[in-house]
N, C-alpha and C positions, 0 to 999 in steps of 0.2 A: 836531213834531220830525222831521227827515229820518231815514230809515233809515240814512243814511251818517254821522250825527253822531258815532257812537261811534268812527269812524276818526280823529278828532282827538285821541284818547288818545295820549300820547307812546309808548306801547307799540308802536304801529303805524307810527311815523314812518319807520323804516328799511324796513319791509316794503312800504310803499306806493311805495317807489322801485324795487321789483322786481315787485310784483303790482298789477294795476289795481284800482280801487275795486270794480268788479263782482266780481272774483275774491275780494277781501277779504270782500265781503258773502256770497259762497258759503261761505267758510270759517266766518264767523260763524254761519251758519244750519245748519252741519253738526253731526251728532251721531255721534261715533266711540266704539266700544267698544274698550277696551284690556284684554285678559284677561291678567293678570299684570303687576305693577308692580315687579318685581325688577330684575335687572341690565339686561335689554334693555327691558322695558316701562316702567320708570321714566323712562328717557331719551326713549322715544317720547312718553309723556304730556306731559312738560315741553316738548318741542320743538313739539308740536301746539298747546299753549296759548299758547306764545310766538308761534306763527305766526298765531294768531287763530281757531282752532277754538272755536266758541261753546258746545258741549255735549260733555261727556266722561263716559262711564261707565267706572269703573275697578273691576276685580275682582281680589281676592287675599285668601285666607284667612289668610295667614301673618303672623307677627310679625317685626320686625327683630331680627337676632342680630348679635353682635360680628363673626362671620366674614363678614357681608355688607359690611363697611366697605371691602373692597378693590375693590368694583365697583358697588355699588348707590347710586343717588343719594339714596335715603331713609335710608341708614345712617350715623348719627353716634352718638357716645357718648350724646348727649342723647335719642336716639330708640330705643335698644335696649329691647326688650320691648314696644314699641307696635305696633299693627296697621299694616301697610304702607299700607293704603288711607287710614287717618287721617292719617298723616304726609304722604303724597302729596297728599291733598286740601288740607291746610293750605299746602303749598308752592305748589301750583297757584293757589290763591286769593290767595296773597301776590303772585303774578305778575300775575294778572288777577282781581280780585274780582267781575267781572261774568260770569265763565265759570260755566256750570251744571254742577256736578260731582255725579254720582251714585256713591255708594260701595256696593259689594257685598262684604262681608267673609265670603265663603263659598267652600268648595271646589267648583269647578265639576264636577259629575258629568256624565257623558254624557247622563243622563236629563233634565238641566236645560237642555240646549243648545237644543232647538227653541223653547221659550218665551222664552229669553234672546235668541237671535239674531233672532227674529221681532218684536223690539220697536221696529222703525223706525230702525235705524242706517243711516247713509250709508256706513260702512266698519267692518270688524271686523279687529282686529289680534290675532293669536295670539302671545303671549309667555309661554306657560305651559310647565311642565316635564313634567307627566304625559302620557305618550304616548297613552293611551286618550282623555284629554280633548282633546288637540290634534287627534286624528283626528276626534273627534265635532264639535268646534267648526268645523273647516274643512269637513267634510262638510255640515253643516247650513247654513252660510253659502252654500256652493256651490249646494245644492239650492234655497235660498230666493232665490238670485240677488242676494245681498248681497255687494258687493266685499269680498274678504278677502285678507290677506297673512299669512304664517306665518314665524316665526323658527326656523331650524334651530340646530345646536349650535355654540356659541362656545367651549366648554370645551377645554382643552389645546391651544389654538392661539395663535400669537403674531404672525402676519404679516398686518397689515391689507390688504396689497395682494392677498391671495387672497380677499377678501370680494366677493361679487357678488349681485345680485338677478336671478333668472331663474325660469322655470317649473319646477315640481317635477320634471317629466319630464326636465329638462336638468341636474339636479344630479349631482355626482360627488365622491367622496372624503369624503362625510359619512355616517356610519352612521345617524344619526337620519333624515336625508332618505331613505335607502334603505328603512328600515322604514316611514316614512310613505308612500312610493310604493307599497310592497307592500300596506299596509293600505287605502289609497285605491283601488287597483286592484280589490280584493275588493268594494268598494262601487260599482264601475263608473266610477270617476273616474281617468282616465289622465293628464290634463293640465288646464290652466286654473287652476292654483293658483300665484300668484307667491310665491316664498319668498326669504329672504335666507340665504345659506349661505357656508361657507368651503371652498374646494377643498384647503386645506392639510391634509395628513395629520396627525392629532392626535399629540401627543407621547405617549410611553409613560406609563402612570399612575405617579404618584409614590408614595412609601412610605406615605402616609396616605390614599390615595384608595380603599382597600378598605373604609374605615370607612363604615358606612351612616348616612345622615342621616335626617331626618323621613320617615315613611311608607315606610321601607325603601329610600329612594333612595341610590344610590351617589354619594358626593361626588366631583365632578370638580374638578381644578385649573383656575383661570381667571385669565388676565392681566387686570389692572385696566382696561385700555382697550378690550378686545375687545367686551364686551357693549354699552358705550356707542356704539361705532361701528355695531354692528348696529342699535341703537335709533334713532340719528340718521338712518341710511340708510332705515330703514323709515318714519320720519316724513316724510322728503323724498319718498319714493314716494307716500305717502298725500296729501300736500299737492298734488303734481303731478297726481295722478289726480282729486282733487276740483275742481281749478281748470282742468283742461285744456280743457273745453268752453265756458269763459267768455271 
């Protein structure tokens, strides 16, 4: 059997009008880590599998809650209370049953990053909330020379035209990106980390945003469409990077 036979699956019919068969083969052989499959990461994971990425490791310790329904692809009435990685894996395999999905239903501590990132990934996508974990994930990917891209804050923003992908050193108007820059500089990393961010100044917190969520996190308001746009743009960047030398 030819290594290209899988391309005759109808899933790839439209993709092959855009990408060459060699590029599709590169995607099929690629293994991508998606850390966080909530608002941003869920859309990233689905777009990558639809594009033809053959192996995906998805990491998220959280369960689906009712408040996730306004923005997360895993969140339905029927999935509330279930682990996000379980729901995501089922959805991905329903799109492409041949995709190799590895689920990690754990909170990613900074101490776990070296072993995780060094597991042979072709790309690492940071879509997690915890600042300490974001910095650790990005730092270890950078030091291990694994291509990485990181998602900044989509909360309290409503204008899709202000979203852009750039180097962390070029971000502005995003508090999360500012703190990430400061933390990374302390580790000797000033640039070389692509991120997606919004230059739109965030809206003032709403009356309920002072309520603290899981693990003491402040709950931010989020427009339904913003995390999805972040995720799809990240997936587009990763696909382009994986296929650009083919």
